[in-house]
C-alpha positions as CSV (number, residue, x, y, z in Angstrom):
1,M,-58.8,287.7,-109.9
2,S,-58.5,288.5,-113.4
3,T,-60.0,290.3,-115.4
4,K,-59.5,288.8,-119.1
5,K,-61.4,287.3,-121.2
6,G,-60.8,284.1,-123.7
7,P,-57.7,281.1,-123.7
8,P,-55.3,281.0,-122.1
9,K,-52.0,282.8,-123.2
10,H,-49.7,279.4,-123.8
11,Q,-50.9,276.7,-123.5
12,N,-49.2,273.2,-122.2
13,T,-48.1,270.1,-125.2
14,H,-47.5,267.6,-122.4
15,A,-48.3,266.3,-119.0
16,W,-47.0,267.4,-115.6
17,K,-45.0,264.2,-114.5
18,S,-44.8,264.1,-110.2
19,D,-42.2,261.5,-110.5
20,K,-39.6,262.7,-113.7
21,W,-36.3,263.9,-111.0
22,K,-37.3,261.5,-108.6
23,T,-35.7,258.3,-108.7
24,D,-36.1,256.7,-104.6
25,N,-38.0,253.3,-104.3
26,K,-40.9,255.5,-102.9
27,T,-41.9,257.3,-105.7
28,K,-42.4,253.7,-107.2
29,V,-44.0,252.5,-104.8
30,L,-46.7,254.9,-104.6
31,Q,-46.9,254.7,-108.2
32,N,-48.0,251.3,-108.4
33,L,-49.9,251.9,-105.7
34,K,-53.8,249.9,-106.2
35,V,-57.2,252.3,-104.1
36,I,-59.2,249.2,-102.3
37,N,-62.6,249.2,-100.5
38,C,-63.5,252.7,-101.8
39,C,-65.7,253.9,-104.1
40,P,-65.5,255.5,-107.7
41,K,-65.6,258.5,-106.3
42,C,-63.6,258.5,-103.3
43,T,-61.2,256.7,-106.0
44,S,-60.3,259.3,-108.3
45,V,-59.9,261.3,-105.5
46,I,-56.7,259.2,-104.3
47,D,-55.8,258.6,-107.5
48,W,-55.3,261.6,-108.8
49,K,-53.4,262.3,-104.8
50,I,-51.2,259.9,-106.2
51,K,-50.8,260.8,-109.7
52,Y,-49.5,264.9,-109.3
53,G,-48.1,263.5,-106.1
54,K,-49.8,264.6,-103.2
55,Y,-50.6,260.9,-101.3
56,K,-49.2,261.2,-98.0
57,P,-48.3,257.2,-96.9
58,L,-49.2,256.7,-93.4
59,S,-46.2,256.2,-90.8
60,Q,-48.0,254.8,-88.0
61,P,-51.5,252.4,-88.4
62,A,-54.7,254.4,-88.3
63,K,-57.8,254.2,-86.0
64,C,-61.3,253.0,-87.2
65,L,-64.1,254.9,-87.1
66,D,-66.6,250.9,-86.7
67,C,-63.9,249.0,-84.4
68,Q,-61.3,251.9,-82.9
69,G,-59.1,249.7,-83.3
70,K,-55.7,251.0,-84.3
71,T,-55.5,248.5,-88.0
72,I,-56.1,251.0,-90.5
73,K,-52.4,251.0,-93.4
74,Y,-54.0,253.3,-95.9
75,A,-53.8,256.9,-95.5
76,Y,-56.8,258.3,-96.1
77,H,-59.6,255.5,-95.2
78,T,-61.2,255.9,-92.6
79,R,-62.0,252.1,-92.0
80,C,-60.3,249.1,-92.1
81,I,-60.1,246.1,-94.5
82,P,-63.4,244.2,-92.1
83,C,-65.0,246.6,-90.6
84,V,-65.8,247.5,-94.8
85,K,-66.7,244.0,-95.5
86,L,-69.0,243.6,-92.7
87,S,-70.9,247.4,-93.2
88,K,-70.5,247.4,-97.6
89,K,-69.5,250.8,-96.5
90,C,-67.0,252.8,-98.7
91,A,-64.1,253.0,-96.3
92,K,-62.3,256.4,-97.7
93,C,-66.4,258.5,-97.2
94,G,-67.9,255.8,-95.8
95,E,-71.6,256.2,-97.7
96,K,-73.0,253.2,-98.0
97,T,-71.7,250.6,-101.4
98,E,-72.0,247.9,-103.4
99,D,-70.1,248.8,-105.9
100,F,-66.6,249.4,-105.3
101,V,-64.1,249.8,-107.6
102,N,-60.9,247.5,-106.4
103,L,-61.3,244.8,-104.3
104,P,-57.9,243.0,-102.2
105,P,-56.6,240.1,-103.9
106,L,-58.3,236.5,-102.6
107,T,-56.1,235.7,-100.2
108,P,-54.6,231.3,-101.0
109,A,-56.7,230.4,-97.8
110,E,-60.2,231.6,-99.3
111,I,-58.4,230.4,-102.8
112,A,-58.6,226.9,-101.5
113,R,-61.7,227.5,-99.8
114,K,-63.7,228.6,-102.8
115,D,-61.5,225.8,-105.3
116,A,-62.5,223.2,-102.4
117,E,-66.4,224.3,-102.4
118,F,-65.9,224.8,-106.0
119,Q,-65.1,220.9,-106.8
120,K,-68.0,219.5,-104.1
121,D,-70.3,221.6,-105.9
122,L,-69.0,219.9,-109.3
123,K,-69.6,216.6,-107.2
124,A,-73.2,217.0,-106.7
125,L,-73.7,217.5,-110.3
126,P,-75.3,214.4,-111.8
127,E,-72.7,212.6,-114.6
128,R,-74.5,214.1,-117.2
129,R,-74.6,218.0,-116.0
130,R,-71.0,217.7,-115.1
131,R,-69.5,216.8,-118.4
132,T,-70.9,219.6,-119.9
133,F,-69.8,221.3,-117.3
134,L,-66.6,220.2,-117.6
135,R,-66.7,220.9,-121.8
136,Y,-68.0,224.3,-121.8
137,L,-65.9,225.4,-119.3
138,E,-62.7,223.9,-121.9
139,N,-65.0,225.9,-124.9
140,L,-64.2,229.0,-122.3
141,E,-60.3,228.7,-121.9
142,K,-59.5,228.2,-125.8
143,G,-61.3,231.3,-126.2
144,N,-59.3,233.3,-124.1
């Protein structure tokens, strides 16, 4: 333990990078990795591990705490994606939460199902409201 008080003698001029001299594919994959189905606190912890080169990916699938199946593909997670969707718990700490930071992308089947559902709802509208809604969507697209 140091007894010296006051500011540090030397201040870093630039941030430390874990992949400064590494050019392998594993490092590039880790830098592009997205943490999904976790609460904000757990996401920040895993992001820190990725940023500073402490993240160790799984070599084999891990066991889920809820369904007891070897279905976990991401390191530091304790629940698989289907169990997280059912229980609405964080994949890492297990706290019940509704606000996940990143959600997994939709599969093509889910996109097609949502589109079909939207078309069905659109057909159910009366003609006047349907045209009003379509004009509203066009205005939104023009604005972006």
